[in-house]
N, CA, C and O of each residue as an XYZ file, in Angstrom:
628
protein
N      14.617    -72.252    -49.924
C      15.484    -73.258    -50.526
C      16.507    -72.525    -51.415
O      16.131    -71.650    -52.195
N      17.750    -72.870    -51.303
C      18.804    -72.246    -52.111
C      18.795    -72.832    -53.514
O      18.754    -74.050    -53.690
N      18.834    -71.961    -54.504
C      18.828    -72.366    -55.887
C      20.156    -73.067    -56.208
O      21.218    -72.524    -55.902
N      20.121    -74.247    -56.809
C      21.377    -74.962    -57.118
C      22.140    -74.318    -58.279
O      23.297    -74.668    -58.515
N      21.520    -73.390    -59.005
C      22.144    -72.763    -60.148
C      22.807    -71.414    -59.802
O      23.941    -71.152    -60.202
N      22.077    -70.561    -59.050
C      22.597    -69.213    -58.777
C      22.759    -68.952    -57.288
O      23.262    -67.895    -56.907
N      22.351    -69.880    -56.443
C      22.461    -69.777    -54.972
C      21.561    -68.736    -54.335
O      21.751    -68.382    -53.171
N      20.590    -68.245    -55.076
C      19.630    -67.306    -54.505
C      18.759    -68.074    -53.495
O      18.478    -69.257    -53.687
N      18.339    -67.398    -52.430
C      17.624    -68.086    -51.337
C      16.109    -68.069    -51.427
O      15.449    -68.539    -50.500
N      15.539    -67.558    -52.478
C      14.082    -67.517    -52.562
C      13.606    -68.192    -53.846
O      14.186    -68.027    -54.919
N      12.529    -68.954    -53.692
C      11.928    -69.626    -54.835
C      10.449    -69.742    -54.617
O       9.951    -69.396    -53.546
N       9.724    -70.228    -55.621
C       8.331    -70.517    -55.437
C       8.081    -71.968    -55.847
O       8.712    -72.501    -56.760
N       7.150    -72.574    -55.146
C       6.785    -73.959    -55.442
C       5.741    -73.947    -56.545
O       4.689    -73.322    -56.411
N       6.039    -74.641    -57.635
C       5.141    -74.675    -58.779
C       4.194    -75.872    -58.693
O       3.026    -75.784    -59.073
N       4.715    -76.989    -58.187
C       3.913    -78.204    -58.150
C       4.395    -79.075    -56.987
O       5.595    -79.122    -56.714
N       3.482    -79.763    -56.300
C       3.817    -80.721    -55.249
C       3.035    -81.993    -55.489
O       1.829    -81.963    -55.731
N       3.739    -83.116    -55.421
C       3.083    -84.417    -55.620
C       3.669    -85.431    -54.663
O       4.853    -85.374    -54.333
N       2.837    -86.362    -54.218
C       3.335    -87.421    -53.357
C       3.774    -88.590    -54.225
O       3.239    -88.812    -55.311
N       4.746    -89.325    -53.734
C       5.230    -90.520    -54.444
C       4.185    -91.634    -54.282
O       3.207    -91.489    -53.549
N       4.421    -92.740    -54.983
C       3.458    -93.852    -54.979
C       3.158    -94.346    -53.565
O       2.004    -94.609    -53.229
N       4.197    -94.472    -52.737
C       3.970    -95.018    -51.389
C       3.659    -93.932    -50.356
O       3.582    -94.218    -49.161
N       3.483    -92.702    -50.806
C       3.103    -91.556    -49.967
C       4.119    -91.219    -48.883
O       3.782    -90.522    -47.926
N       5.352    -91.696    -49.011
C       6.348    -91.381    -47.999
C       7.275    -90.260    -48.441
O       8.101    -89.794    -47.655
N       7.148    -89.823    -49.683
C       7.991    -88.754    -50.221
C       7.120    -87.726    -50.972
O       6.176    -88.092    -51.673
N       7.446    -86.476    -50.815
C       6.758    -85.413    -51.569
C       7.788    -84.814    -52.518
O       8.882    -84.428    -52.106
N       7.423    -84.745    -53.788
C       8.271    -84.132    -54.811
C       7.737    -82.738    -55.058
O       6.544    -82.553    -55.300
N       8.617    -81.765    -54.996
C       8.237    -80.376    -55.228
C       9.016    -79.828    -56.418
O      10.238    -79.956    -56.486
N       8.306    -79.227    -57.338
C       8.918    -78.533    -58.493
C       8.993    -77.063    -58.104
O       7.979    -76.444    -57.780
N      10.217    -76.503    -58.138
C      10.435    -75.143    -57.691
C      11.019    -74.293    -58.803
O      11.666    -74.797    -59.722
N      10.775    -72.989    -58.703
C      11.357    -72.039    -59.660
C      12.058    -70.934    -58.855
O      11.470    -70.326    -57.960
N      13.309    -70.699    -59.196
C      14.098    -69.654    -58.554
C      13.532    -68.277    -58.928
O      13.218    -68.026    -60.092
N      13.407    -67.403    -57.947
C      12.871    -66.055    -58.193
C      13.910    -65.116    -58.794
O      13.580    -64.009    -59.220
N      15.155    -65.554    -58.828
C      16.216    -64.718    -59.388
C      16.527    -65.127    -60.843
O      16.425    -64.301    -61.750
N      16.900    -66.376    -61.062
C      17.329    -66.800    -62.412
C      16.206    -67.485    -63.198
O      16.367    -67.759    -64.387
N      15.079    -67.763    -62.553
C      13.903    -68.381    -63.152
C      14.108    -69.818    -63.613
O      13.279    -70.354    -64.349
N      15.214    -70.456    -63.184
C      15.422    -71.861    -63.543
C      14.626    -72.728    -62.587
O      14.341    -72.339    -61.454
N      14.270    -73.916    -63.070
C      13.446    -74.828    -62.275
C      14.278    -76.020    -61.786
O      15.215    -76.473    -62.442
N      13.888    -76.500    -60.607
C      14.566    -77.670    -60.038
C      13.591    -78.412    -59.146
O      12.571    -77.865    -58.729
N      13.918    -79.671    -58.858
C      13.078    -80.530    -58.024
C      13.704    -80.706    -56.646
O      14.926    -80.745    -56.502
N      12.850    -80.810    -55.644
C      13.300    -81.193    -54.312
C      12.418    -82.344    -53.845
O      11.279    -82.492    -54.288
N      12.956    -83.143    -52.956
C      12.200    -84.272    -52.407
C      12.190    -84.140    -50.905
O      13.216    -83.866    -50.282
N      11.033    -84.335    -50.336
C      10.849    -84.185    -48.889
C      10.374    -85.505    -48.325
O       9.402    -86.082    -48.811
N      11.067    -85.993    -47.285
C      10.653    -87.235    -46.635
C      10.769    -87.073    -45.121
O      11.528    -86.239    -44.627
N      10.022    -87.869    -44.412
C      10.042    -87.834    -42.965
C      11.400    -88.363    -42.492
O      11.883    -89.382    -42.988
N      11.998    -87.676    -41.549
C      13.263    -88.137    -40.997
C      12.965    -89.119    -39.882
O      12.287    -88.800    -38.905
N      13.481    -90.301    -40.050
C      13.206    -91.377    -39.089
C      14.534    -91.712    -38.403
O      15.575    -91.781    -39.057
N      14.494    -91.915    -37.114
C      15.689    -92.272    -36.390
C      15.869    -93.790    -36.426
O      15.299    -94.533    -35.627
N      16.680    -94.208    -37.380
C      16.970    -95.627    -37.504
C      18.031    -96.003    -36.471
O      18.771    -95.149    -35.984
N      18.091    -97.280    -36.151
C      19.048    -97.705    -35.113
C      20.510    -97.543    -35.575
O      20.795    -97.495    -36.772
N      21.402    -97.461    -34.618
C      22.828    -97.467    -34.884
C      23.210    -98.879    -35.340
O      22.591    -99.862    -34.931
N      24.224    -98.966    -36.182
C      24.673   -100.276    -36.681
C      25.942   -100.681    -35.937
O      26.902    -99.916    -35.851
N      25.924   -101.888    -35.409
C      27.113   -102.413    -34.708
C      27.916   -103.191    -35.765
O      27.478   -104.226    -36.269
N      29.092   -102.663    -36.078
C      29.941   -103.270    -37.090
C      30.628   -104.532    -36.543
O      30.574   -104.808    -35.344
N      31.256   -105.273    -37.418
C      31.924   -106.516    -37.019
C      33.011   -106.289    -35.980
O      33.284   -107.179    -35.175
N      33.646   -105.099    -35.979
C      34.701   -104.798    -35.009
C      34.132   -104.202    -33.724
O      34.881   -103.697    -32.888
N      32.809   -104.259    -33.566
C      32.063   -103.752    -32.406
C      31.936   -102.235    -32.353
O      31.346   -101.709    -31.409
N      32.464   -101.522    -33.327
C      32.253   -100.063    -33.367
C      30.822    -99.793    -33.807
O      30.175   -100.647    -34.412
N      30.346    -98.617    -33.503
C      28.994    -98.222    -33.858
C      29.024    -97.073    -34.848
O      29.799    -96.127    -34.709
N      28.164    -97.175    -35.850
C      28.024    -96.106    -36.859
C      26.537    -95.887    -37.100
O      25.716    -96.778    -36.883
N      26.216    -94.701    -37.547
C      24.825    -94.406    -37.893
C      24.461    -95.176    -39.149
O      25.298    -95.354    -40.034
N      23.211    -95.637    -39.237
C      22.743    -96.301    -40.448
C      22.877    -95.310    -41.603
O      22.495    -94.146    -41.484
N      23.421    -95.782    -42.714
C      23.652    -94.930    -43.878
C      22.978    -95.566    -45.101
O      23.489    -96.519    -45.690
N      21.823    -95.012    -45.460
C      21.049    -95.530    -46.595
C      21.880    -95.553    -47.858
O      21.807    -96.510    -48.629
N      22.672    -94.512    -48.084
C      23.478    -94.421    -49.305
C      24.539    -95.518    -49.368
O      24.829    -96.034    -50.448
N      25.111    -95.874    -48.243
C      26.116    -96.947    -48.209
C      25.467    -98.283    -48.537
O      26.015    -99.062    -49.317
N      24.320    -98.553    -47.959
C      23.606    -99.798    -48.251
C      23.173    -99.820    -49.721
O      23.314   -100.834    -50.406
N      22.650    -98.697    -50.187
C      22.227    -98.601    -51.580
C      23.396    -98.839    -52.534
O      23.230    -99.494    -53.562
N      24.565    -98.318    -52.207
C      25.750    -98.503    -53.023
C      26.100    -99.979    -53.154
O      26.412   -100.446    -54.249
N      26.051   -100.712    -52.054
C      26.331   -102.139    -52.083
C      25.321   -102.897    -52.909
O      25.682   -103.818    -53.642
N      24.063   -102.524    -52.803
C      23.004   -103.192    -53.566
C      23.178   -102.870    -55.064
O      23.022   -103.750    -55.911
N      23.497   -101.616    -55.381
C      23.704   -101.208    -56.779
C      24.859   -102.003    -57.413
O      24.757   -102.451    -58.555
N      25.943   -102.171    -56.668
C      27.091   -102.910    -57.199
C      26.673   -104.354    -57.470
O      27.054   -104.931    -58.489
N      25.902   -104.931    -56.575
C      25.444   -106.316    -56.772
C      24.497   -106.430    -57.957
O      24.460   -107.463    -58.626
N      23.737   -105.385    -58.220
C      22.726   -105.403    -59.289
C      23.246   -104.834    -60.619
O      22.491   -104.715    -61.584
N      24.521   -104.488    -60.661
C      25.099   -103.898    -61.863
C      24.899   -104.847    -63.067
O      25.160   -106.047    -62.982
N      24.438   -104.281    -64.164
C      24.201   -104.990    -65.415
C      23.166   -106.122    -65.256
O      23.182   -107.105    -65.996
N      22.277   -105.958    -64.280
C      21.163   -106.880    -64.071
C      19.871   -106.111    -64.347
O      19.865   -104.880    -64.329
N      18.798   -106.820    -64.597
C      17.530   -106.147    -64.873
C      16.775   -105.846    -63.568
O      15.691   -106.366    -63.305
N      17.403   -104.991    -62.779
C      16.818   -104.538    -61.510
C      16.678   -103.027    -61.629
O      17.659   -102.322    -61.866
N      15.458   -102.537    -61.464
C      15.186   -101.117    -61.652
C      15.510   -100.333    -60.381
O      15.638   -100.897    -59.294
N      15.637    -99.039    -60.550
C      15.856    -98.138    -59.410
C      14.651    -98.214    -58.456
O      14.818    -98.130    -57.239
N      13.457    -98.371    -59.002
C      12.266    -98.497    -58.156
C      12.349    -99.740    -57.276
O      11.957    -99.706    -56.110
N      12.860   -100.841    -57.835
C      12.980   -102.070    -57.056
C      14.017   -101.902    -55.947
O      13.828   -102.395    -54.835
N      15.097   -101.214    -56.246
C      16.117   -100.952    -55.215
C      15.560   -100.057    -54.128
O      15.782   -100.314    -52.944
N      14.832    -98.998    -54.509
C      14.217    -98.114    -53.545
C      13.234    -98.870    -52.638
O      13.205    -98.666    -51.424
N      12.439    -99.739    -53.252
C      11.481   -100.547    -52.498
C      12.200   -101.456    -51.503
O      11.786   -101.594    -50.352
N      13.289   -102.072    -51.973
C      14.085   -102.949    -51.087
C      14.616   -102.128    -49.898
O      14.530   -102.573    -48.753
N      15.157   -100.952    -50.161
C      15.677   -100.098    -49.088
C      14.574    -99.671    -48.116
O      14.770    -99.691    -46.901
N      13.417    -99.285    -48.657
C      12.307    -98.890    -47.799
C      11.853   -100.055    -46.906
O      11.563    -99.866    -45.724
N      11.797   -101.269    -47.493
C      11.403   -102.452    -46.710
C      12.439   -102.744    -45.640
O      12.088   -103.091    -44.512
N      13.712   -102.606    -45.983
C      14.788   -102.842    -45.010
C      14.649   -101.874    -43.856
O      14.717   -102.283    -42.697
N      14.455   -100.593    -44.149
C      14.340    -99.585    -43.097
C      13.113    -99.828    -42.228
O      13.152    -99.608    -41.017
N      12.020   -100.283    -42.846
C      10.822   -100.605    -42.075
C      11.099   -101.756    -41.122
O      10.674   -101.725    -39.968
N      11.816   -102.778    -41.603
C      12.184   -103.907    -40.720
C      13.081   -103.473    -39.581
O      12.936   -103.941    -38.452
N      14.010   -102.576    -39.879
C      14.901   -102.064    -38.805
C      14.102   -101.311    -37.767
O      14.374   -101.436    -36.573
N      13.112   -100.523    -38.194
C      12.251    -99.817    -37.259
C      11.426   -100.776    -36.410
O      11.274   -100.595    -35.202
N      10.890   -101.819    -37.086
C      10.050   -102.799    -36.405
C      10.887   -103.632    -35.425
O      10.353   -104.167    -34.454
N      12.195   -103.741    -35.678
C      13.111   -104.459    -34.806
C      13.047   -103.852    -33.401
O      13.185   -104.557    -32.401
N      12.836   -102.536    -33.343
C      12.610   -101.875    -32.068
C      13.828   -101.634    -31.201
O      13.696   -101.181    -30.064
N      14.998   -101.925    -31.708
C      16.214   -101.765    -30.921
C      16.916   -100.441    -31.302
O      16.738    -99.930    -32.407
N      17.695    -99.915    -30.385
C      18.475    -98.701    -30.668
C      19.757    -99.012    -31.433
O      20.328    -98.146    -32.095
N      20.199   -100.266    -31.330
C      21.392   -100.734    -32.041
C      21.102   -102.094    -32.662
O      20.464   -102.955    -32.056
N      21.589   -102.261    -33.884
C      21.361   -103.517    -34.626
C      22.691   -103.976    -35.213
O      23.410   -103.179    -35.815
N      23.024   -105.259    -35.040
C      24.264   -105.752    -35.645
C      24.208   -105.660    -37.185
O      23.147   -105.830    -37.787
N      25.352   -105.393    -37.799
C      25.420   -105.305    -39.263
C      24.936   -106.604    -39.898
O      24.437   -106.593    -41.023
N      25.075   -107.709    -39.196
C      24.631   -109.013    -39.716
C      23.115   -108.996    -40.005
O      22.660   -109.588    -40.983
N      22.351   -108.318    -39.154
C      20.903   -108.243    -39.364
C      20.614   -107.493    -40.679
O      19.772   -107.922    -41.467
N      21.306   -106.393    -40.904
C      21.142   -105.609    -42.153
C      21.517   -106.462    -43.335
O      20.765   -106.541    -44.306
N      22.683   -107.114    -43.272
C      23.161   -107.956    -44.378
C      22.226   -109.086    -44.701
O      21.974   -109.362    -45.874
N      21.699   -109.757    -43.680
C      20.807   -110.880    -43.903
C      19.486   -110.415    -44.539
O      18.950   -111.086    -45.421
N      18.973   -109.273    -44.090
C      17.743   -108.729    -44.712
C      17.986   -108.397    -46.180
O      17.154   -108.704    -47.034
N      19.108   -107.780    -46.470
C      19.412   -107.429    -47.874
C      19.569   -108.704    -48.709
O      19.038   -108.786    -49.817
N      20.283   -109.681    -48.193
C      20.482   -110.936    -48.954
C      19.152   -111.653    -49.202
O      18.921   -112.167    -50.296
N      18.287   -111.688    -48.201
C      16.981   -112.329    -48.391
C      16.175   -111.614    -49.467
O      15.534   -112.254    -50.301
N      16.208   -110.291    -49.446
C      15.448   -109.525    -50.464
C      16.052   -109.731    -51.839
O      15.316   -109.900    -52.811
N      17.382   -109.723    -51.945
C      18.026   -109.912    -53.246
C      17.809   -111.322    -53.787
O      17.700   -111.517    -54.998
N      17.748   -112.298    -52.894
C      17.519   -113.674    -53.307
C      16.185   -113.809    -54.035
O      16.066   -114.567    -54.997
N      15.182   -113.065    -53.564
C      13.873   -113.083    -54.191
C      13.799   -112.213    -55.430
O      12.962   -112.431    -56.306
N      14.683   -111.222    -55.498
C      14.663   -110.244    -56.593
C      15.502   -110.708    -57.789
O      15.023   -110.698    -58.923
N      16.755   -111.115    -57.537
C      17.665   -111.480    -58.602
C      18.788   -112.350    -57.996
O      19.590   -111.870    -57.195
N      18.829   -113.616    -58.387
C      19.775   -114.549    -57.780
C      21.238   -114.204    -58.041
O      22.091   -114.431    -57.182
N      21.532   -113.665    -59.206
C      22.898   -113.280    -59.520
C      23.318   -112.115    -58.597
O      24.429   -112.111    -58.067
N      22.451   -111.161    -58.415
C      22.725   -110.038    -57.492
C      22.904   -110.579    -56.086
O      23.767   -110.109    -55.344
N      22.093   -111.566    -55.711
C      22.212   -112.165    -54.394
C      23.593   -112.782    -54.200
O      24.233   -112.550    -53.175
N      24.056   -113.561    -55.170
C      25.372   -114.204    -55.071
C      26.488   -113.147    -55.034
O      27.451   -113.288    -54.280
N      26.358   -112.106    -55.838
C      27.351   -111.042    -55.821
C      27.434   -110.378    -54.444
O      28.518   -110.163    -53.902
N      26.255   -110.061    -53.895
C      26.220   -109.403    -52.576
C      26.754   -110.358    -51.502
O      27.528   -109.953    -50.635
N      26.340   -111.610    -51.566
C      26.767   -112.599    -50.572
C      28.274   -112.801    -50.623
O      28.911   -112.963    -49.582
N      28.854   -112.792    -51.820
C      30.298   -113.026    -51.926
C      31.099   -111.932    -51.222
O      32.165   -112.199    -50.668
N      30.593   -110.720    -51.241
C      31.270   -109.607    -50.529
C      30.894   -109.627    -49.049
O      31.761   -109.539    -48.179
N      29.596   -109.742    -48.773
C      29.122   -109.648    -47.395
C      29.647   -110.805    -46.527
O      30.076   -110.598    -45.392
N      29.604   -112.018    -47.079
C      30.041   -113.181    -46.299
C      31.550   -113.394    -46.374
O      32.092   -114.268    -45.698
N      32.221   -112.600    -47.192
C      33.683   -112.652    -47.296
C      34.187   -114.080    -47.550
O      34.985   -114.609    -46.777
N      33.719   -114.686    -48.625
C      34.172   -116.033    -48.980
C      35.683   -116.044    -49.042
O      36.296   -115.156    -49.633
N      36.288   -117.063    -48.422
C      37.731   -117.135    -48.355
C      38.331   -117.926    -49.527
O      39.501   -117.767    -49.874
N      37.491   -118.780    -50.123
C      38.002   -119.556    -51.251
C      36.841   -119.968    -52.135
O      35.682   -119.723    -51.801
N      37.147   -120.592    -53.261
C      36.131   -120.999    -54.228
C      35.184   -122.039    -53.632
O      34.021   -122.112    -54.028
N      35.667   -122.840    -52.691
C      34.851   -123.857    -52.053
C      33.651   -123.266    -51.320
O      32.535   -123.774    -51.426
N      33.889   -122.194    -50.581
C      32.806   -121.528    -49.863
C      31.816   -120.911    -50.857
O      30.605   -120.935    -50.639
N      32.350   -120.362    -51.947
C      31.489   -119.761    -52.982
C      30.633   -120.840    -53.628
O      29.436   -120.644    -53.839
N      31.247   -121.989    -53.945
C      30.512   -123.086    -54.574
C      29.437   -123.649    -53.614
O      28.350   -124.031    -54.046
N      29.755   -123.691    -52.343
C      28.800   -124.162    -51.346
C      27.530   -123.276    -51.356
O      26.409   -123.781    -51.290
N      27.732   -121.965    -51.437
C      26.591   -121.053    -51.495
C      25.791   -121.266    -52.773
O      24.561   -121.296    -52.745
N      26.500   -121.416    -53.901
C      25.817   -121.681    -55.177
C      25.036   -122.987    -55.151
O      23.906   -123.048    -55.636
N      25.632   -124.026    -54.588
C      24.941   -125.330    -54.501
C      23.696   -125.240    -53.630
O      22.678   -125.860    -53.937
N      23.767   -124.479    -52.555
C      22.596   -124.271    -51.717
C      21.480   -123.578    -52.487
O      20.311   -123.937    -52.344
N      21.828   -122.606    -53.287
C      20.859   -121.894    -54.099
C      20.264   -122.818    -55.174
O      19.059   -122.800    -55.425
N      21.133   -123.625    -55.803
C      20.655   -124.562    -56.827
C      19.737   -125.626    -56.210
O      18.722   -125.995    -56.800
N      20.097   -126.107    -55.038
C      19.273   -127.106    -54.353
C      17.899   -126.508    -54.013
O      16.869   -127.162    -54.171
N      17.906   -125.292    -53.557
C      16.641   -124.598    -53.234
C      15.781   -124.454    -54.473
O      14.573   -124.682    -54.413
N      16.386   -124.078    -55.605
C      15.651   -123.904    -56.851
C      15.107   -125.233    -57.379
O      14.006   -125.278    -57.926
N      15.860   -126.294    -57.221
C      15.380   -127.590    -57.716
C      14.231   -128.119    -56.879
O      13.394   -128.868    -57.382
N      14.176   -127.739    -55.600
C      13.065   -128.207    -54.765
C      11.835   -127.315    -54.906
O      10.737   -127.688    -54.493
N      12.029   -126.123    -55.499
C      10.922   -125.189    -55.748
C      10.974   -124.761    -57.214
O      11.355   -123.628    -57.508
N      10.589   -125.664    -58.156
C      10.671   -125.272    -59.567
C       9.706   -124.122    -59.878
O       8.659   -123.993    -59.245
N      10.077   -123.276    -60.876
C       9.195   -122.149    -61.240
C       7.834   -122.639    -61.720
O       7.728   -123.696    -62.341
N       6.790   -121.858    -61.425
C       5.427   -122.251    -61.780
C       5.151   -122.032    -63.234
O       4.047   -122.312    -63.702
């Protein structure tokens, strides 16, 4: 592993630990040249399906792009990084279970919206407003009224 500080190519692993869900291994490393320490994360590479965009073009699934959209929706909300990671992991698991080599972007968007709806309703509305491309305040209000109607029929316990 190349040292991020001095670019030396040799290091030693000081500690290895698995993450809570056992899908990631965290390794603490020490450079043999400059003796500085750094972390690396190791995860299984999974071949997720290609995403079919609205214009019918195909792109590789990009976790960072999806995460960026979720982060923007969750900005200044009480949603932790762990919750976002869990949401992304669940999304990727659903995409794998889908079993297709290509998945429409709508499938990804609907999974994210469903997860955000359960996690944080404000983040859900923020994500939906961008994803569904509301054309006017009427469409936005319609989405809000649907959410309010759902909440009134399922009051908190």
